[in-house]
N, C-alpha and C positions, 0 to 999 in steps of 0.2 A: 823335417820331412815335409815335403810340398803336399797338401790337401789335394785329393782327387776331386776334379768338379763332376758334378751328377749331368747326366744327359740332358739336352734342350728338349723341352715339350712344346715350345712355342718359338718360332726364329721368323721375325719380321725384318725385313731389309730394303730401305729405301722406298716405302711404301707411300703412294698417295692414293687417296680415295676423292674421286671427283663426281660431283652431281649437278649437271649444268654448268653454271658458272661458278658453284661454290666448292671450293677445297675443305673437305671434312677432315681429311689428314693430309699431311705435307711433309714427305722427307721422314719417315718414322722408321727408326731402327730399335729393336726392342727384342731381348732374349729372356724366356722365363725357363728356368732349370727345376728338374723333378723335386728337388727338396726346398724350393723357394715358395715364400708367400707374398704376393704383391699386393699393394694397393695403388689404385689409379685415382688420381685426384686432379681437380680443375673445374673452372666455373661452368656454368650452363653454356652448352655449345662449344665445348673444348675439344669434344671427339672423343670422349671416354667410351661411350656406349659403341660408337663405330669400332673402335679399336677392339673392344670386347667381342663384337660380332666377327671380326677378323679370326680373332683366337679361337672362336666357337665354331668355325666353318660354316657361318651363316651368311657370309658377304665374301665376295672377291675383290681383290685390289684392282684400282685403274692401272697401276704402275706399280712394279715392284714384286717382290718374292714374299710368299707367305709359306712357312713349312710348320704343319701340325702334327705332332707325335710321330715325326719321321716322315710324314708325308707332304707332298708339293701340293698345294692348292692348285687347281687347274689340271692335274694329272691324277687326282684320286676320285673314286666316288664318296662325295659327302655323306651319301646315306649310310655308307659303312663306317666312315670316321667319326660321325656325330654320337653315336651311341657311348664311344669311349670319353666323351666329355660330358660333365654335368654341369647343367645351366639352370641359374634361376634370373627371371626378370619380370617387370612389370607386363610384358608382352605375352608371356607365358601363362601368367596369372589370369590374363583376361580370357585365355582360351578354356580356362578349366570351368565347366559348367556349376552354378551355384547348387544344383541339386546333386552333384557327385560326392560319393561317400569318400571321406579322407582315406580311408585304407585303399580305395581303388585309385586314389589320385596317386600315391606313392607306389604301389605294385605295378601299376600299369606302365611305369617308366621301363620295365623291363623289355617291352614290345616297342618302346620308342612311341606310344600313343598318349593322348591326353585322355584318362577315363576308362573304364572298363567295359568291352563290348563282349565277344565271345572267344576273348583269348583263355587258354587254360595255364594255370599255375601250379607249379610242383610245390612240396612241401619247403624246398630250400628258398624259393621266392617269397613264401608267405612267413617264412621264420625271419627272413633278412629285412622284410618290409615291417614286421613287428618289432624287431630288435632297432631299427632306425627311427621308427616312430617313439620307442620309448626312450632313444638316447636324445632326441630332440624334443621332447616334452609333449607330444600330440597323442600318444597311445590311448589315453581316455577319450580321445573325440574321434577314435577309429571309425565308428558307427555313424557318426555326425555328417552332416552335408557340409561342403565346403562353404557354402555361403553363410553358414551359421557361425563361423569363427571369427575371432578378433582378427585385426591385423598382424599381429605377434605370431599368433597361432597359424595364420595362413603363410606367413613367412618362413616358420619353421617346418610346416608342412613340405613347402616347395622345396626347402634344402634336403629334408629326409628323401623326396622323390629323386632329386639330382643325384644323391649318392647311392640311389638303388642300383645302377648298373656296376657298381665299383669301379668309378671313373677314374682315369689317368690325370685328368685336369678337371678343376671345379671352378667355374667362372660365376660370381655373384654380383648381379647389376643392382647396385643400390639396395642392398637388403634390409637397411634401416629406415628407408623412406616411409613417412607415414607413422611411425611407432612413437608411442608416448615415451616417457623417460624410462618407466620400469621394463616395457618391451624392448627398449634400445638396450639397456643394461643387461637383460637377461639373454638377448642374442650376442651382445659382445662377448659375454663370458663363456657361452657355448662355442662361438667361432673361434676364441682363443684357445678354448681346450682342443678343437680340431686343428689349429694351426701347429700346436705342440705335439701333435701326435706324429710319430716318426712314419708310420704306416699310412698316414693319410696322403691323399693325391696333391700335386702342385694347385696352388690356389691364387686365383686374381680377384680382388673386390674393387668395385667401382663406389666412391663415395664422393660427396661435396664437402664433407666435414670431418677434420682429423679426430674429432672426439668419437668418431664410429670407429676407427682403427684399432682393432683387436690386438691386445698383446701377443706377441710371437710372429707378426707379419714382420718378414726380414727386410722386404725389399719397396721402393716407392717410385713411382713415376708421375712427373708434373706435366701437365698439357694447357696449352693455352692457343686458342685460335688454330687447332688442328695441329699444332707443333710441339714437339717436346722441349720442355724447359729445363728440365733435369731427370735424371734417372740412376738409379743404384742402391746401395744399402740405406735403410729407412732414415737412420739418425744423420746422414750426411746429406739427404735429400729434404728431410722435413726440418727444415730451419727457417728462420723468420724470413731473411732474404731471398730465398728461393720460393717460398710460399707467396710473399709478398708481390714476387714477380709473376707468378701464376695467377693470382687473383687480381693484380692490378690495384692493391691496396696495402698501405703500409701495416703490417700485422706484427704482433708479438706472439711467440710462442713458447710454451712451457711442456714440459714432459716430466711425469711423475708416476712412478711404479709402473712404467710401460706405456701408460695411457698419455694420449697429446691433448693439448686443447690450445685455442688460437683467439686471439680478439684484437681489434684495430688497435695499433699503436698509438 
């Protein structure tokens, strides 16, 4: 019996993104399905964040077609589309005021705003926010201000916020950046649990390091210079020859218990 493929949540066809003389992306084709968990890897300037911005309806392509959750960019109101997408990024974190209470950072995602103003939240909203803060280990910090959190706590609070609207697509832009070893391992463990949750949304994670890939992530896309080096099931893509090509350096790659590591060959 042939397995039935799940519906695509991101479809990118022959996409270029050009800014001035620079091609940030060139000829990119990529499809993400509802039951897939993707990691985007590549060196600095490869185009990873640009590709994530396309998937998050934050950016329009210069050329090509982008379809997100069944809607075509350029023919849909992105302000109606974006609440269906959970997003964490350094840019979003910078918009959160240091004095904002953590509980308000999470619950305010329901109104697609950063921080609480005059919105009214019902019991369902407050209960969901409390559940997500518990799940991501920030419930004890609910009444603390965002600026007092450690980097790991901030990252987990942002993920709880990104999941607040029960999104159909979750985009994580370098969630492991700036974390110490303990913070990274805690985050990888929690993301692995989310990746293995059958009811969780499709997920895309951007990173520079194979060590940050959570077990349960099924697919990988390698970028270099705005072009796709390789794309497909993670074990077929996260190989020494392909990673060496993407990073421009001879690498050896190991995999143990679902975790990857790489070093110069």
